C-alpha positions in Angstrom: 257.0 -33.2 -109.2 258.4 -34.1 -105.8 256.5 -36.0 -103.3 255.4 -34.7 -99.9 256.9 -36.1 -96.7 255.6 -35.2 -93.3 257.8 -36.0 -90.4 255.8 -36.0 -87.2 257.2 -36.1 -83.6 254.9 -37.9 -81.3 254.5 -37.7 -77.5 254.9 -34.0 -77.2 254.1 -33.1 -73.5 255.3 -36.5 -72.2 258.4 -34.8 -70.5 260.1 -31.4 -70.8 263.0 -33.3 -72.4 260.8 -34.5 -75.1 259.5 -31.0 -75.6 262.9 -29.5 -76.0 264.0 -32.4 -78.3 260.9 -31.9 -80.6 261.5 -28.2 -80.9 265.2 -28.8 -81.8 264.3 -31.4 -84.4 262.0 -29.0 -86.0 264.3 -26.0 -86.0 267.5 -27.8 -86.8 266.3 -31.1 -88.3 263.5 -32.6 -90.5 260.5 -32.6 -88.1 257.6 -30.6 -89.7 254.7 -31.6 -87.2 254.2 -32.8 -83.7 251.4 -34.5 -81.8 250.6 -33.2 -78.3 249.6 -35.7 -75.6 246.9 -34.0 -73.5 247.4 -36.3 -70.6 251.2 -35.7 -70.5 252.8 -34.2 -67.4 254.7 -31.6 -69.4 251.6 -30.4 -71.3 251.8 -26.8 -70.1 255.4 -26.6 -71.1 254.6 -28.0 -74.5 251.8 -25.5 -75.0 254.2 -22.6 -74.3 256.8 -24.0 -76.7 254.2 -24.4 -79.4 253.0 -20.7 -79.0 256.6 -19.7 -79.4 257.2 -21.9 -82.5 254.5 -21.1 -85.0 256.2 -23.0 -87.9 255.7 -26.4 -86.1 252.4 -27.9 -87.1 250.3 -29.2 -84.2 248.3 -32.4 -83.9 246.3 -34.0 -81.1 247.9 -37.3 -79.7 244.7 -38.9 -78.2 245.4 -41.5 -75.6 243.5 -44.5 -74.3 246.7 -46.2 -73.0 249.8 -45.3 -71.1 251.4 -44.4 -67.8 249.7 -41.0 -67.4 246.1 -40.9 -66.0 243.1 -39.9 -68.1 241.6 -36.5 -67.8 238.2 -37.8 -66.6 237.4 -39.9 -63.5 236.9 -43.7 -63.3 233.2 -43.0 -62.6 233.0 -41.1 -65.9 234.8 -43.6 -68.2 234.5 -47.0 -66.4 235.2 -49.2 -69.5 238.5 -47.4 -70.2 240.3 -47.8 -66.9 241.0 -50.3 -64.1 239.7 -50.0 -60.5 242.4 -47.5 -59.7 241.3 -45.3 -62.6 244.5 -46.0 -64.7 244.6 -46.5 -68.5 246.0 -49.9 -69.6 249.6 -49.8 -70.6 249.1 -51.5 -74.0 246.9 -51.3 -77.0 246.3 -55.0 -76.7 244.0 -54.4 -73.7 242.1 -51.9 -75.7 241.6 -54.4 -78.6 240.7 -57.2 -76.1 238.1 -55.0 -74.5 236.7 -54.0 -77.8 236.6 -57.5 -79.2 234.7 -58.7 -76.0 232.2 -55.8 -76.3 233.5 -54.1 -73.1 234.6 -50.8 -74.6 231.8 -48.3 -74.4 232.0 -45.9 -77.4 230.4 -43.2 -75.1 233.3 -43.5 -72.7 235.8 -43.3 -75.6 234.1 -40.2 -76.8 234.0 -38.5 -73.4 237.6 -39.0 -72.6 239.0 -38.3 -76.1 236.7 -35.3 -76.5 238.0 -33.9 -73.3 241.6 -34.5 -74.4 240.9 -32.8 -77.8 239.3 -29.8 -76.2 242.4 -29.4 -74.0 244.7 -29.5 -77.0 242.4 -27.0 -78.9 242.4 -24.7 -75.9 246.1 -23.7 -76.1 245.2 -21.4 -79.0 247.4 -23.0 -81.7 245.7 -24.4 -84.9 245.3 -28.2 -84.9 245.9 -29.7 -88.3 245.6 -33.4 -87.6 244.7 -36.2 -85.1 246.3 -39.4 -84.2 246.4 -41.7 -81.2 248.9 -43.1 -78.6 249.9 -46.7 -79.8 247.6 -46.2 -82.8 244.5 -47.3 -81.0 242.2 -45.6 -83.6 243.0 -48.6 -85.8 240.4 -50.4 -83.8 237.0 -49.6 -85.5 235.2 -48.4 -82.4 237.9 -46.0 -81.5 238.5 -44.9 -85.1 234.9 -44.0 -85.5 235.0 -41.7 -82.4 238.3 -40.0 -83.5 237.0 -39.5 -87.0 233.8 -38.0 -85.6 235.6 -35.7 -83.2 238.0 -34.4 -85.9 235.1 -33.6 -88.2 233.1 -31.9 -85.6 236.0 -29.7 -84.6 237.0 -28.9 -88.2 240.4 -30.7 -88.0 241.1 -31.6 -91.6 243.5 -34.7 -91.4 244.2 -37.9 -89.5 247.0 -40.4 -89.4 246.5 -43.7 -91.3 249.1 -46.1 -89.8 250.4 -49.2 -91.6 252.8 -52.1 -91.1 255.1 -53.8 -93.6 255.7 -56.6 -91.1 254.4 -59.9 -92.5 253.8 -61.5 -89.1 250.4 -61.8 -87.4 250.4 -58.3 -85.9 251.5 -56.7 -89.1 248.8 -58.4 -91.1 246.2 -57.5 -88.5 247.3 -53.9 -88.7 246.9 -54.0 -92.5 243.2 -55.3 -92.2 242.4 -52.6 -89.7 244.2 -50.0 -91.9 242.0 -50.6 -94.8 238.9 -50.3 -92.8 240.1 -47.1 -91.2 241.0 -45.6 -94.6 237.5 -46.1 -95.8 236.2 -44.5 -92.5 238.4 -41.4 -92.9 237.3 -41.0 -96.4 233.5 -41.1 -95.5 234.3 -38.5 -92.8 235.9 -36.2 -95.3 239.3 -36.3 -93.6 242.6 -36.1 -95.3 245.4 -38.6 -94.8 248.7 -39.5 -96.4 248.9 -42.1 -99.1 251.7 -44.0 -97.2 253.2 -44.2 -93.8 256.2 -45.4 -91.7 257.0 -45.5 -88.0 254.9 -48.2 -86.4 257.3 -51.0 -87.2 260.3 -48.8 -86.4 259.0 -47.1 -83.3 261.8 -46.1 -80.9 264.5 -47.2 -83.4 264.5 -44.6 -86.1 268.1 -43.8 -86.2 269.8 -42.5 -89.4 270.0 -46.0 -91.1 266.5 -47.0 -90.3 265.1 -43.7 -91.3 266.8 -44.0 -94.7 265.4 -47.6 -95.0 261.9 -46.2 -94.3 262.4 -43.7 -97.0 263.3 -46.3 -99.5 260.2 -48.3 -98.6 258.0 -45.3 -99.0 259.5 -44.4 -102.3 259.0 -48.0 -103.6 255.3 -47.6 -102.7 255.0 -44.8 -105.1 252.4 -42.7 -103.2 252.6 -38.9 -103.6 252.2 -38.2 -99.9 253.7 -40.0 -96.9 254.2 -39.6 -93.0 257.0 -40.8 -90.9 256.3 -40.6 -87.2 259.2 -40.5 -84.7 259.8 -40.3 -80.9 262.7 -37.9 -80.1 263.9 -36.9 -76.7 267.0 -35.8 -75.0 269.2 -38.9 -74.3 269.8 -38.0 -70.8 266.1 -37.1 -70.0 265.7 -38.4 -66.4 261.8 -38.3 -66.6 261.8 -41.0 -69.2 262.9 -43.6 -66.5 259.3 -44.4 -65.7 258.6 -45.6 -69.2 259.7 -49.3 -70.0 259.3 -48.9 -73.7 262.9 -49.8 -74.7 263.0 -46.7 -77.0 266.3 -45.2 -78.1 265.0 -41.7 -77.8 268.3 -40.0 -78.1 269.2 -42.0 -81.2 266.0 -40.8 -82.8 266.8 -37.2 -82.1 270.3 -37.6 -83.4 268.9 -39.1 -86.6 266.5 -36.3 -87.1 269.3 -33.7 -86.7 271.8 -35.5 -88.9 272.4 -33.8 -92.2 272.5 -37.2 -93.9 268.8 -37.6 -93.1 267.9 -34.3 -94.8 270.1 -35.5 -97.8 268.2 -38.8 -97.9 264.8 -37.1 -97.9 265.9 -35.1 -101.0 267.6 -38.1 -102.7 264.4 -40.1 -102.4 262.5 -37.3 -104.2 260.6 -35.9 -101.2 260.0 -32.3 -100.0 259.3 -31.7 -96.4 256.0 -30.3 -95.5 253.0 -30.5 -93.2 249.4 -31.8 -93.1 248.1 -28.5 -94.6 250.1 -29.4 -97.7 248.2 -32.6 -98.6 246.2 -32.5 -101.9 242.8 -34.0 -101.3 242.5 -35.6 -104.7 245.9 -37.2 -104.6 245.5 -38.6 -101.1 241.9 -39.9 -101.0 241.7 -41.2 -104.6 244.8 -43.2 -104.4 244.0 -44.5 -100.8 240.5 -45.6 -101.9 241.9 -47.7 -104.7 244.5 -49.5 -102.5 
């Protein structure tokens, strides 16, 4: 029996160019799901696109970091923002605040709850949750995210991992194992394997194929690859100093060689609704 591969396009709502690219990568490429950024400037455009594209699965891309402002005021979430009411730009600040005991779970819950409510409010079923820069790997954030998903009847959550053997990669793996247990206790589904964190912003045809080979070698029946496509000439991306090759990712997702590589690796494309609970949770708990 073939294995299940979910290809998720993150950062929907960031710009209209991202929105158009995600839709194209779904209709003409291998993307099966997307994650909507509630704080993104192009949120309303993304919502309209989703309502017109019912075959594209929707997830909530919850944010505690980034260039776009939170939904709530600094008075409501003081431990999440600076004195100007802005999120930090990096997950490292979230981790540092959490490690120092300066990240109030109540603030996290208020802001992420507001973001999730905004995504749910567009009238499209939400199948999964994840976070901008994977901040739900941090235990305090992961607990809030899992709780919100359970309360709102959202069945699945992303479980990121890293194959990098450096300090960051090893740290991610320690946190991933803790998050896996937390998701299991919350009754949430996830995939048995994952790629996209190490390759973020650089998943062209070759790197996508390499990620598939690593996933196949892992032997899990379900996997997710998360991607970041946009139109290569999108002028609104100029305010992000991420170094992402957005256009290369879109080209890779559209390239027929990518679909061929998915099939050659023994995967079938699908969505979060296709995950079998026993296969995912039983294997994940034993890892």
